[in-house]
C-alpha positions as a Markdown table, in Angstrom:
| # | Residue | x | y | z |
|---|---|---|---|---|
| 1 | Unk | -54.9 | -14.5 | -29.8 |
| 2 | Unk | -53.9 | -18.1 | -29.3 |
| 3 | Unk | -51.8 | -19.6 | -26.5 |
| 4 | Unk | -49.0 | -21.6 | -28.0 |
| 5 | Unk | -46.5 | -23.9 | -26.3 |
| 6 | Unk | -43.1 | -24.3 | -27.8 |
| 7 | Unk | -40.6 | -27.1 | -27.0 |
| 8 | Unk | -37.9 | -28.9 | -28.9 |
| 9 | Unk | -35.5 | -31.8 | -28.3 |
| 10 | Unk | -31.8 | -30.8 | -28.2 |
| 11 | Unk | -31.0 | -31.7 | -31.8 |
| 12 | Unk | -34.1 | -29.9 | -33.0 |
| 13 | Unk | -33.7 | -26.6 | -31.1 |
| 14 | Unk | -31.9 | -24.8 | -34.0 |
| 15 | Unk | -34.7 | -25.9 | -36.4 |
| 16 | Unk | -37.4 | -24.6 | -34.0 |
| 17 | Unk | -35.6 | -21.3 | -33.7 |
| 18 | Unk | -35.3 | -21.0 | -37.5 |
| 19 | Unk | -39.0 | -21.7 | -37.8 |
| 20 | Unk | -39.9 | -19.2 | -35.1 |
| 21 | Unk | -37.7 | -16.5 | -36.8 |
| 22 | Unk | -39.3 | -17.2 | -40.2 |
| 23 | Unk | -42.7 | -16.9 | -38.6 |
| 24 | Unk | -41.9 | -14.1 | -36.1 |
| 25 | Unk | -44.6 | -11.6 | -37.2 |
| 26 | Unk | -47.3 | -14.2 | -36.9 |
| 27 | Unk | -46.1 | -15.7 | -33.7 |
| 28 | Unk | -45.7 | -12.2 | -32.1 |
| 29 | Unk | -49.5 | -11.9 | -32.3 |
| 30 | Unk | -50.0 | -14.9 | -29.9 |
| 31 | Unk | -49.2 | -15.7 | -26.3 |
| 32 | Unk | -46.1 | -17.9 | -26.2 |
| 33 | Unk | -45.0 | -20.4 | -23.6 |
| 34 | Unk | -41.9 | -22.5 | -23.8 |
| 35 | Unk | -39.8 | -24.9 | -21.8 |
| 36 | Unk | -36.7 | -23.3 | -20.3 |
| 37 | Unk | -33.9 | -24.0 | -22.7 |
| 38 | Unk | -36.1 | -23.9 | -25.8 |
| 39 | Unk | -37.6 | -20.6 | -24.6 |
| 40 | Unk | -34.3 | -19.0 | -24.0 |
| 41 | Unk | -33.1 | -20.0 | -27.5 |
| 42 | Unk | -36.3 | -18.8 | -29.2 |
| 43 | Unk | -36.5 | -15.5 | -27.3 |
| 44 | Unk | -32.9 | -14.7 | -28.2 |
| 45 | Unk | -32.8 | -16.2 | -31.7 |
| 46 | Unk | -36.2 | -15.1 | -33.0 |
| 47 | Unk | -36.5 | -12.0 | -30.7 |
| 48 | Unk | -39.9 | -13.1 | -29.4 |
| 49 | Unk | -41.5 | -12.3 | -26.1 |
| 50 | Unk | -42.6 | -15.5 | -24.3 |
| 51 | Unk | -43.0 | -17.0 | -20.9 |
| 52 | Unk | -40.4 | -19.5 | -19.9 |
| 53 | Unk | -41.3 | -22.6 | -17.9 |
| 54 | Unk | -38.8 | -25.0 | -16.3 |
| 55 | Unk | -36.5 | -27.0 | -18.5 |
| 56 | Unk | -38.2 | -30.1 | -20.0 |
| 57 | Unk | -36.4 | -32.7 | -17.9 |
| 58 | Unk | -36.9 | -30.6 | -14.8 |
| 59 | Unk | -40.7 | -30.4 | -15.2 |
| 60 | Unk | -41.3 | -28.0 | -18.1 |
| 61 | Unk | -42.9 | -30.8 | -20.2 |
| 62 | Unk | -45.2 | -31.5 | -17.2 |
| 63 | Unk | -46.1 | -27.8 | -16.9 |
| 64 | Unk | -47.1 | -27.7 | -20.5 |
| 65 | Unk | -49.2 | -30.8 | -20.1 |
| 66 | Unk | -50.9 | -29.3 | -17.1 |
| 67 | Unk | -51.7 | -26.2 | -19.1 |
| 68 | Unk | -53.3 | -28.4 | -21.8 |
| 69 | Unk | -55.3 | -30.3 | -19.2 |
| 70 | Unk | -56.5 | -27.0 | -17.6 |
| 71 | Unk | -57.5 | -25.6 | -21.0 |
| 72 | Unk | -54.8 | -22.9 | -20.9 |
| 73 | Unk | -53.0 | -23.9 | -24.1 |
| 74 | Unk | -54.5 | -23.8 | -27.6 |
| 75 | Unk | -51.6 | -25.3 | -29.6 |
| 76 | Unk | -48.4 | -27.2 | -29.0 |
| 77 | Unk | -45.4 | -27.0 | -31.3 |
| 78 | Unk | -43.0 | -29.7 | -30.2 |
| 79 | Unk | -40.1 | -30.4 | -32.6 |
| 80 | Unk | -39.2 | -34.0 | -31.7 |
| 81 | Unk | -36.2 | -36.0 | -32.6 |
| 82 | Unk | -37.6 | -39.5 | -33.1 |
| 83 | Unk | -34.1 | -41.1 | -33.4 |
| 84 | Unk | -32.7 | -39.9 | -30.1 |
| 85 | Unk | -33.5 | -41.5 | -26.7 |
| 86 | Unk | -34.6 | -38.9 | -24.2 |
| 87 | Unk | -33.9 | -39.3 | -20.5 |
| 88 | Unk | -37.3 | -37.9 | -19.6 |
| 89 | Unk | -39.2 | -39.9 | -22.2 |
| 90 | Unk | -42.0 | -40.6 | -19.7 |
| 91 | Unk | -42.7 | -36.9 | -19.4 |
| 92 | Unk | -42.6 | -36.5 | -23.2 |
| 93 | Unk | -45.1 | -39.4 | -23.6 |
| 94 | Unk | -47.4 | -37.8 | -21.0 |
| 95 | Unk | -47.3 | -34.5 | -22.8 |
| 96 | Unk | -48.1 | -36.0 | -26.2 |
| 97 | Unk | -50.8 | -38.1 | -24.7 |
| 98 | Unk | -52.5 | -35.0 | -23.1 |
| 99 | Unk | -52.2 | -33.1 | -26.4 |
| 100 | Unk | -54.0 | -35.9 | -28.1 |
| 101 | Unk | -56.5 | -36.5 | -25.3 |
| 102 | Unk | -57.6 | -32.9 | -25.2 |
| 103 | Unk | -57.7 | -32.5 | -29.0 |
| 104 | Unk | -55.0 | -29.8 | -28.9 |
| 105 | Unk | -53.5 | -28.5 | -32.2 |
| 106 | Unk | -50.2 | -30.4 | -32.1 |
| 107 | Unk | -47.2 | -30.0 | -34.4 |
| 108 | Unk | -44.1 | -32.3 | -34.3 |
| 109 | Unk | -42.1 | -30.8 | -37.2 |
| 110 | Unk | -41.9 | -27.8 | -39.5 |
| 111 | Unk | -44.6 | -28.9 | -41.9 |
| 112 | Unk | -47.2 | -29.5 | -39.2 |
| 113 | Unk | -46.1 | -26.3 | -37.3 |
| 114 | Unk | -46.8 | -24.4 | -40.5 |
| 115 | Unk | -50.2 | -25.9 | -40.7 |
| 116 | Unk | -51.0 | -25.3 | -37.1 |
| 117 | Unk | -49.9 | -21.7 | -37.3 |
| 118 | Unk | -52.0 | -21.2 | -40.4 |
| 119 | Unk | -55.0 | -22.5 | -38.5 |
| 120 | Unk | -54.7 | -20.0 | -35.7 |
């Protein structure tokens, strides 16, 4: 069982929920963590059990980053919107930096999320 973090920018939340629903059986075999709003949407839309952290702008991205640094997260699925400015961009950059630094499986869209999930 892998520990997977889930997060999505506002304009990508529907896409992440659709991906989670399509992969519900496989995801249900893992321990899922998600930022607040994303977690609520995934839990309801895909009917998956997960642990919700704070909302991304309120520290959820930092919580996921800390989990990566502490070795408590095996993979991160972060559906990003590269065309939208994010008010908490500093936190987002820190999270992506930590995922890279700690060699964490890291997906930023549906194609890479499929590959990460297949690897687990």
